[in-house]
C-alpha positions in Angstrom: 150.8 99.0 121.9 147.3 100.4 122.5 146.1 103.9 122.9 144.1 105.0 125.9 140.4 105.1 125.2 137.1 105.3 127.0 135.2 103.4 124.3 136.6 99.9 125.1 139.6 97.6 124.9 139.9 95.1 122.0 142.4 92.2 121.4 142.7 91.3 117.7 144.0 87.7 117.0 144.8 86.9 113.4 147.8 85.2 111.7 147.6 87.8 108.8 149.7 90.8 109.6 147.8 92.8 107.0 144.5 92.0 108.6 145.8 92.9 112.1 147.1 96.3 110.8 143.9 97.1 109.1 141.7 96.2 112.0 143.9 98.1 114.5 144.0 101.2 112.3 140.2 101.3 111.8 139.3 100.5 115.4 141.8 103.0 116.9 140.3 105.5 114.5 136.9 104.8 116.1 138.4 105.5 119.5 139.1 102.0 120.8 142.2 100.8 122.5 143.6 97.9 120.5 146.2 95.1 121.0 147.1 92.7 118.3 148.7 89.2 118.3 149.3 86.6 115.6 148.2 83.3 117.3 146.1 81.7 120.0 149.1 81.1 122.3 150.1 84.8 122.2 146.5 85.7 122.8 146.3 83.6 126.0 149.5 85.2 127.2 148.1 88.7 126.5 144.9 88.0 128.3 146.8 87.1 131.4 148.1 90.6 131.7 145.5 92.8 130.0 141.7 92.9 130.7 139.9 93.5 127.4 136.2 94.0 126.6 136.3 92.2 123.2 138.4 89.6 121.5 138.2 89.6 117.7 139.7 86.3 116.5 140.3 84.6 113.2 138.9 81.0 112.9 141.7 79.1 111.3 145.3 79.9 112.4 148.4 77.8 112.7 149.1 76.4 116.2 145.5 76.7 117.4 141.9 77.3 116.3 139.9 80.4 117.0 137.3 78.1 118.5 139.7 77.1 121.2 140.1 80.8 122.1 136.4 81.3 122.1 135.9 78.5 124.6 138.8 79.7 126.8 137.3 83.2 127.0 133.8 81.8 127.8 135.2 79.6 130.5 137.5 82.1 132.1 136.5 85.7 131.3 132.9 86.3 132.2 132.7 89.9 131.1 134.6 89.7 127.8 132.8 89.3 124.5 134.2 87.4 121.4 133.8 88.1 117.7 134.7 85.4 115.2 136.0 86.4 111.8 136.9 83.9 109.0 137.7 83.7 105.3 136.1 80.3 105.2 132.4 81.1 106.0 129.8 78.3 106.4 126.5 77.9 108.1 128.0 75.1 110.2 130.9 77.3 111.3 128.7 80.2 112.3 126.4 77.9 114.3 129.3 76.3 116.1 131.0 79.6 116.8 127.7 80.9 118.4 127.3 77.7 120.4 130.8 78.0 121.7 130.1 81.5 122.9 131.0 83.9 120.1 128.6 86.9 120.2 129.3 88.1 116.6 130.4 86.2 113.5 131.8 88.1 110.4 132.8 86.5 107.1 135.7 88.0 105.2 135.6 90.3 103.3 133.5 92.6 105.4 133.0 96.4 105.1 134.1 98.9 107.7 130.5 99.6 108.5 129.8 95.9 109.2 132.8 95.8 111.5 131.9 99.0 113.4 128.3 97.8 113.8 129.3 94.4 115.1 131.9 95.9 117.5 129.3 98.4 118.8 126.8 95.6 119.5 129.5 93.6 121.3 130.4 96.6 123.5 126.8 97.1 124.4 126.7 93.5 125.6 129.9 94.0 127.6 128.2 96.8 129.6 125.1 94.8 130.0 126.8 91.6 131.2 129.1 93.4 133.6 126.1 94.7 135.5 124.4 91.2 135.6 121.5 92.3 133.3 121.5 96.0 134.2 122.7 98.6 131.8 124.6 100.5 134.5 127.7 102.3 133.6 129.6 105.5 134.4 128.4 108.3 132.2 131.2 110.5 131.0 131.7 114.0 132.6 130.4 116.3 129.8 129.3 119.9 129.7 126.7 120.6 132.4 124.5 117.5 132.4 124.9 116.7 128.7 125.5 113.0 127.9 126.6 111.3 124.8 129.5 109.8 122.9 127.9 109.5 119.4 129.4 111.3 116.5 126.4 113.7 116.4 126.9 114.7 120.1 130.6 115.1 119.7 129.9 117.7 117.0 127.5 119.4 119.4 130.1 119.6 122.2 132.6 121.1 119.7 130.0 123.7 118.7 129.2 124.5 122.3 132.9 125.0 123.0 133.2 127.4 120.1 130.1 129.3 121.0 131.2 129.6 124.6 134.5 131.2 123.6 132.7 134.2 121.9 130.1 136.7 122.9 128.0 136.2 119.7 124.3 135.5 119.8 123.5 131.8 119.4 120.4 130.2 117.9 119.8 126.6 119.1 117.4 124.5 117.0 116.0 121.0 117.4 112.9 119.0 118.1 111.2 119.2 121.5 113.0 117.2 124.1 116.5 117.2 122.5 118.1 119.3 125.3 118.2 122.8 123.8 118.2 124.4 127.3 121.0 122.2 128.4 123.1 123.3 125.4 122.3 126.9 126.3 123.4 126.4 129.9 126.6 124.7 128.7 127.4 127.7 126.4 126.8 130.2 129.3 128.7 128.3 132.0 131.6 127.7 129.6 131.9 131.4 128.8 133.4 134.4 130.6 129.9 135.2 131.9 129.7 132.0 133.9 129.7 133.9 137.3 126.7 136.0 136.3 123.1 134.9 136.1 121.7 132.5 133.5 118.0 133.4 133.1 115.8 131.0 131.0 112.5 132.2 129.6 109.8 130.2 127.9 108.4 132.7 125.5 105.6 130.3 124.5 104.5 129.9 128.2 103.9 133.6 128.9 100.9 135.4 127.4 101.9 138.0 124.9 100.2 140.7 126.8 102.5 140.0 129.8 105.7 139.0 128.0 107.0 142.6 127.5 106.5 143.4 131.2 108.2 140.1 132.2 111.2 140.7 130.0 111.7 144.4 130.3 109.9 145.3 133.6 107.4 148.0 134.1 107.0 151.3 136.0 104.3 152.0 138.5 101.0 152.9 136.8 102.0 151.4 133.5 98.8 149.3 133.4 96.0 148.3 135.6 97.4 146.5 138.6 100.9 147.9 138.3 101.0 149.3 141.8 104.8 149.5 141.9 107.7 149.5 139.5 109.3 146.1 138.9 112.4 145.0 137.1 112.3 142.4 134.3 114.3 139.4 133.4 116.7 141.5 131.4 117.6 143.4 134.6 118.0 140.1 136.4 120.4 138.8 133.7 122.7 141.8 133.8 126.2 140.7 133.0 125.0 137.2 132.2 122.9 135.4 129.7 119.2 135.3 128.9 117.8 132.3 127.2 114.7 132.8 125.0 113.2 129.4 124.4 110.4 129.0 121.8 111.4 132.3 120.2 109.2 131.5 117.3 106.1 131.9 119.5 106.7 135.7 120.0 104.3 138.2 118.3 105.3 140.7 115.6 105.4 143.5 118.1 107.6 141.6 120.6 109.9 140.7 117.7 110.4 144.4 117.1 111.3 145.0 120.7 113.8 142.1 120.8 115.4 143.4 117.6 116.0 146.8 119.3 117.6 145.0 122.2 120.0 143.2 119.9 120.8 146.2 117.8 121.0 148.9 120.5 121.8 146.8 123.6 119.1 148.7 125.5 115.6 148.1 126.9 112.7 150.3 127.8 110.5 149.3 130.7 106.7 149.2 130.0 105.2 152.6 130.7 108.6 154.4 130.5 110.1 156.5 127.7 113.7 156.1 129.0 115.9 153.5 127.5 118.5 151.8 129.6 121.6 150.0 128.4 121.9 146.4 129.3 124.9 144.0 129.2 123.2 140.7 128.5 124.0 138.0 126.0 121.0 136.5 124.2 120.7 132.8 123.4 117.5 131.7 121.6 116.0 128.4 120.8 113.3 127.0 118.5 111.7 123.7 117.5 110.5 125.2 114.3 112.2 126.2 111.0 112.6 129.9 111.4 113.8 130.4 107.9 110.5 128.8 106.7 108.6 131.2 109.0 110.5 134.1 107.6 109.3 133.1 104.1 105.7 133.0 105.3 106.2 136.5 106.9 105.5 135.0 110.4 108.9 135.8 111.7 110.9 138.9 111.0 113.8 138.5 108.6 116.0 141.1 110.3 115.5 139.5 113.7 116.3 136.0 112.3 119.6 137.3 110.9 120.4 138.9 114.2 119.7 135.7 116.1 121.3 133.4 113.6 124.9 134.5 114.1 126.1 131.1 115.5 123.9 128.0 115.3 123.7 124.8 117.2 121.4 122.1 115.7 120.5 119.6 118.4 120.1 116.0 116.9 117.0 113.9 117.5 117.5 110.9 119.8 116.8 108.6 116.9 120.0 110.0 115.3 122.0 109.1 118.4 121.5 105.4 118.6 124.7 104.8 120.4 123.6 107.2 123.2 120.2 105.7 124.0 121.5 103.1 126.5 124.0 105.6 127.9 121.2 108.0 128.7 119.0 105.2 130.1 121.9 104.3 132.5 122.1 107.9 133.6 118.4 108.2 134.3 118.4 104.8 136.1 121.1 106.1 138.4 119.3 109.4 139.0 115.8 108.0 139.8 116.7 104.9 141.8 118.7 107.3 144.0 116.1 110.1 144.1 113.2 107.7 144.9 115.3 105.5 147.1 114.4 102.4 145.0 116.4 99.2 144.7 118.9 98.8 141.9 116.8 98.2 138.8 117.7 95.8 136.1 116.8 95.7 132.4 116.7 92.5 130.5 118.6 92.4 127.2 115.3 92.1 125.3 114.0 95.3 127.0 117.3 97.1 126.1 116.9 96.0 122.5 113.4 97.6 122.4 114.8 100.8 123.9 117.4 100.9 121.0 114.8 100.1 118.3 112.1 102.6 119.4 111.9 105.8 117.4 111.7 108.2 120.4 109.5 110.9 118.9 109.7 112.8 122.2 113.5 112.5 122.3 115.6 112.6 125.5 112.6 114.0 127.5 110.5 111.0 126.5 113.3 108.6 127.5 113.7 110.2 130.8 109.9 110.1 131.5 109.8 106.4 130.5 112.7 105.5 132.9 111.2 107.6 135.7 107.8 105.9 135.3 109.3 102.4 135.2 111.4 103.1 138.4 108.2 104.2 140.2 105.7 101.8 138.9 107.5 98.5 138.5 107.2 96.3 141.6 110.1 94.0 140.7 113.7 94.9 140.0 114.0 93.2 136.6 112.3 95.3 133.8 111.4 93.1 130.8 109.6 93.9 127.6 106.1 93.4 129.1 106.8 96.2 131.6 107.6 98.8 128.9 104.8 101.1 127.6 102.5 99.5 125.1 103.6 101.7 122.2 107.2 100.8 122.7 106.5 97.0 123.0 104.7 97.1 119.6 107.6 99.0 118.1 109.8 95.9 118.6 110.6 94.3 115.2 108.7 91.2 114.4 107.5 89.1 111.4 104.7 90.8 109.5 102.1 88.7 107.7 102.9 88.5 104.0 99.3 88.6 102.9 98.7 92.3 103.7 98.3 94.9 101.0 100.6 97.9 100.7 97.7 100.2 101.6 97.1 98.2 104.8 100.8 98.4 105.8 100.9 102.1 105.1 97.7 102.8 107.1 99.0 100.9 110.1 102.3 102.8 109.9 100.5 106.2 109.7 98.4 105.2 112.8 101.5 104.2 114.7 103.2 107.6 113.9 100.0 109.4 115.0 100.0 107.5 118.3 103.7 108.2 118.9 103.1 112.0 118.6 99.9 112.1 120.7 97.6 112.6 117.7 99.5 115.8 116.5 98.7 115.7 112.8 101.2 118.5 111.9 104.1 116.6 113.6 103.0 113.3 112.1 103.0 114.8 108.6 106.5 116.2 109.2 107.8 112.7 110.2 106.0 111.1 107.2 107.4 113.7 104.8 103.9 114.7 103.6 101.7 117.7 104.0 98.6 117.8 106.3 96.2 117.6 103.3 97.8 114.4 102.1 97.7 113.0 105.6 94.0 113.7 105.9 93.4 112.0 102.6 95.3 108.9 103.7 93.5 108.8 107.0 90.1 109.0 105.3 91.0 105.9 103.3 90.3 105.2 99.6 87.1 106.5 98.1 84.2 104.1 98.6 83.4 101.9 95.7 80.1 102.2 93.9 78.6 98.9 92.9 77.2 100.5 89.7 80.7 101.3 88.4 82.1 99.1 85.7 84.1 96.1 86.8 83.0 96.3 90.5 81.1 93.5 92.0 78.8 94.0 95.0 79.8 90.7 96.5 
């Protein structure tokens, strides 16, 4: 009996009842639907009635070999993957299993992590093969445009649900491009305020001299050019939610004003002395560590505590490996439709590069890459040479073994700098060093003086 699941259907074939029970329990726990049988004949009968994504089969079983099952699947089930497991591992056995069509080969005993990794790889290939070389799949219906089925994102969806059920202020943190505004929208539209406006504001994109007027409005004559009174974003968001993105970029004086709004639930238009009550929920976001800014006296401690009632920490894309191809599929669907382009296909090698790349720009960078490929690639099969140069060189390959540690380190530092557009602060954060150390490493080792002892000029 199998449970219903969106992650995939698996048939386990093994003559050991204990092995079948362990595999079923572990894989069901990971969200897969699992059937189990004890021999090849029963497996063939099961495959006549149930379409599965993956067959996990033992090699040696009474009444039929796992190799026979591998060949049957390859000859009759074009979109089903096979994983071979065996307690009698050998190089010859592995080679033969791969030749006969097994995509994965695991030797007993194997760890849970090894099993899950192999199954995940096989499921990725199922999705690829079913689209004839295109990673093209239905993305699950998740909160307001958010996509993901990784453990990290499942935690985010849970946090969004809890935040939506309250009226508390929420602070959303995460690197640029991780989807902080999408999370804010999901909180708003999942709350009782969903019928009222959601007003997003990029605090870092508005000059500080204008931010107060934009947020709170101004009265006629409040400043040069104020020829009439005008309401602000807080007025526009009445009854709903205002989203203050890049909250860390606000000045000290603006932080005082925002603190008053949070404490007193009232605003004062620029040029007016009359305060007005507002019914607006505040959500804020930052790509910086506000607690560190508080310690440096750059951000007000009292405002930080007011904002930091509930927190949602958006994971970087590199922490969501299982979601990369899912997101790629979503953006392929979007932009082939939007630009009226033919169905675009990715080679398996190109998909491997997408998964291995570090994505310093996160989901936004992935979206931009897919959009550019859809627009600029003349053929409908995207292969590794079509990918951006930086991504191509992120593909793993053999490194020369005659390089010094300093040379390897220097090349790695340069690749990180390229990936973040030369931003030394961001590069230092990724490398786990401070900017001074980074500058020292970029300048290279001190030049040698031929007069020093033990140094030859040749």
